[in-house]
C-alpha positions as CSV (number, residue, x, y, z in Angstrom):
1,T,46.4,-38.3,-23.4
2,Q,44.8,-37.8,-26.9
3,S,43.9,-34.0,-27.9
4,T,40.3,-33.7,-29.3
5,W,41.8,-30.8,-31.5
6,G,43.7,-31.6,-34.5
7,Y,45.8,-29.2,-36.0
8,R,46.9,-28.5,-39.9
9,T,47.9,-25.5,-41.9
10,S,46.5,-24.6,-45.3
11,K,48.3,-23.1,-48.4
12,M,48.6,-19.7,-46.8
13,K,50.2,-21.1,-43.6
14,K,47.2,-20.2,-41.4
15,P,46.4,-22.8,-38.7
16,I,43.1,-24.6,-38.8
17,Y,41.5,-26.4,-35.9
18,V,39.6,-29.6,-36.9
19,E,37.6,-31.5,-34.3
20,K,38.5,-35.3,-34.1
21,N,35.6,-36.2,-31.8
22,L,32.5,-34.6,-33.2
23,G,30.2,-36.7,-30.8
24,E,32.0,-35.0,-27.6
25,L,31.4,-31.5,-29.4
26,R,27.9,-31.9,-30.1
27,F,27.3,-33.2,-26.6
28,R,29.2,-30.0,-25.1
29,E,27.0,-27.9,-27.5
30,L,23.7,-29.6,-26.2
31,S,24.6,-29.3,-22.6
32,F,25.5,-25.8,-22.8
33,G,22.2,-24.9,-24.6
34,M,20.3,-26.6,-22.1
35,H,22.4,-25.1,-19.2
36,K,21.5,-21.4,-20.7
37,K,17.8,-22.3,-21.1
38,R,17.6,-23.5,-17.4
39,I,19.5,-20.5,-16.2
40,N,17.0,-18.2,-18.3
41,N,13.9,-19.9,-16.8
42,I,15.5,-19.4,-13.3
43,Q,15.9,-15.7,-14.0
44,E,12.3,-15.4,-15.3
45,I,10.7,-17.1,-12.3
46,K,12.5,-14.8,-10.2
47,K,11.3,-11.9,-12.0
48,E,7.8,-13.0,-11.9
49,H,8.0,-14.1,-8.1
50,F,9.5,-11.0,-6.6
51,A,8.3,-8.1,-8.7
52,P,4.7,-8.1,-7.6
53,R,5.9,-8.7,-4.0
54,T,8.2,-5.5,-4.0
55,D,5.4,-3.3,-5.8
56,L,3.0,-4.7,-3.1
57,L,5.5,-3.9,-0.3
58,I,6.3,-0.6,-1.6
59,S,2.6,0.3,-1.8
60,T,1.9,-1.0,1.8
61,I,4.7,1.1,3.0
62,Q,3.4,4.2,1.3
63,D,-0.1,3.7,2.6
64,S,1.1,3.1,6.2
65,K,3.1,6.4,5.9
66,L,-0.1,8.1,4.7
67,R,-2.1,6.8,7.4
68,S,0.2,7.6,10.1
69,H,0.7,11.2,8.8
70,K,-3.2,11.6,8.8
71,F,-3.4,10.1,12.2
72,S,-0.5,12.5,13.5
73,L,-2.4,15.5,12.0
74,T,-5.8,14.6,13.7
75,V,-3.9,14.1,17.0
76,R,-2.1,17.4,16.5
77,E,-5.3,19.1,15.5
78,S,-7.4,17.5,18.6
79,N,-4.5,18.8,20.9
80,I,-4.7,22.2,19.6
81,N,-8.5,22.3,19.8
82,D,-8.0,20.9,23.3
83,Y,-5.9,23.6,24.5
84,N,-7.9,26.4,22.7
85,A,-11.1,25.1,24.6
86,K,-9.3,25.3,28.0
87,V,-7.8,28.7,27.3
88,L,-11.4,29.9,26.4
89,R,-12.7,28.1,29.3
90,K,-10.5,29.8,31.7
91,L,-11.1,33.2,30.1
92,T,-14.7,33.1,30.3
93,E,-14.5,31.7,34.1
94,I,-12.2,35.0,34.6
95,S,-14.8,37.1,32.7
96,D,-17.8,35.8,34.8
97,G,-16.0,36.4,37.9
98,K,-15.5,32.9,39.4
99,L,-11.5,33.1,39.4
100,S,-11.4,36.7,40.3
101,Y,-9.7,37.2,43.6
102,Y,-11.9,40.2,44.5
103,G,-15.1,38.9,42.8
104,A,-16.7,38.8,46.3
105,A,-15.8,40.8,49.5
106,F,-16.1,39.2,53.0
107,K,-18.5,40.3,55.4
108,D,-18.6,40.0,59.0
109,A,-21.7,39.9,61.3
110,T,-21.9,43.7,61.2
111,G,-22.0,44.1,57.6
112,F,-18.4,45.5,57.4
113,F,-16.3,44.6,54.5
114,A,-12.7,43.5,55.5
115,K,-10.5,45.3,53.3
116,S,-6.6,46.0,53.3
117,L,-5.3,49.4,52.8
118,N,-4.0,48.4,49.3
119,F,-7.7,46.9,48.3
120,E,-8.6,49.6,45.8
121,A,-5.0,49.3,44.0
122,R,-5.2,45.4,43.7
123,K,-8.8,45.6,42.6
124,K,-8.2,48.1,39.8
125,E,-5.0,46.0,38.7
126,S,-7.2,42.9,38.8
127,E,-9.8,44.6,36.7
128,R,-7.2,45.9,34.2
129,I,-5.9,42.1,33.9
130,E,-9.6,40.7,33.4
131,R,-10.2,43.5,30.4
132,E,-6.8,42.5,28.9
133,N,-7.9,38.6,29.1
134,L,-11.3,39.4,27.7
135,A,-9.6,41.4,24.9
136,L,-7.2,38.5,24.2
137,A,-10.1,35.9,24.1
138,K,-12.0,38.0,21.5
139,R,-8.8,38.1,19.3
140,L,-8.3,34.5,19.8
141,L,-11.9,34.0,18.7
142,Q,-11.9,36.2,15.8
143,K,-8.4,35.3,14.3
144,Q,-8.2,32.4,12.0
145,S,-5.6,29.7,12.5
146,E,-2.4,29.8,10.8
147,F,-2.6,25.8,10.5
148,S,-4.9,24.8,7.9
149,K,-5.9,21.0,7.3
150,K,-6.6,21.7,3.9
151,T,-3.2,23.3,2.9
152,M,-1.3,20.7,4.9
153,D,-3.1,18.0,3.1
154,E,-2.5,19.7,-0.4
155,D,1.1,19.9,0.5
156,F,1.6,16.5,1.7
157,L,0.0,15.3,-1.6
158,R,2.3,17.7,-3.6
159,I,5.5,16.2,-1.8
160,S,4.2,12.4,-2.2
161,K,3.8,13.0,-5.8
162,Y,7.3,14.5,-6.1
163,K,8.6,11.5,-4.1
164,S,7.1,9.1,-6.5
165,Q,8.6,10.7,-9.6
166,I,11.9,10.7,-8.1
167,L,11.5,7.1,-7.2
168,K,10.7,6.3,-10.9
């Protein structure tokens, strides 16, 4: 086999490499240049192709998280409101005497009220419980909720801004 590299020394005894086949050297340089251009083009195409998709994907994920968070808050608020309405309805029924055990005494044909010996004590206890329930209902209606949608939204926005700063 014939080597394409020649070897000679100069006056100072340093080796100097000389190409014997300049056509092959030029072909290798052109092939290497074309190869580098093709790789650079492929990398640019990948950047252009995948960069917008990742940004779009991240934004859609963030939007879906925000929508699901808003939905969970509305569900939570509606559950709290339903429960509060149920408690208020029960308390008003109790105050109206509908659910009171002693709201109406039973009369027989002679007009006699059937009472047990402990009737008065149980009646007083029932009235005390009803007064306490009314007081509880008044406190519930007067007191503001500890959960505020406005503060929850502000906290969520603040946390999401912090997350976006961390992701950058």
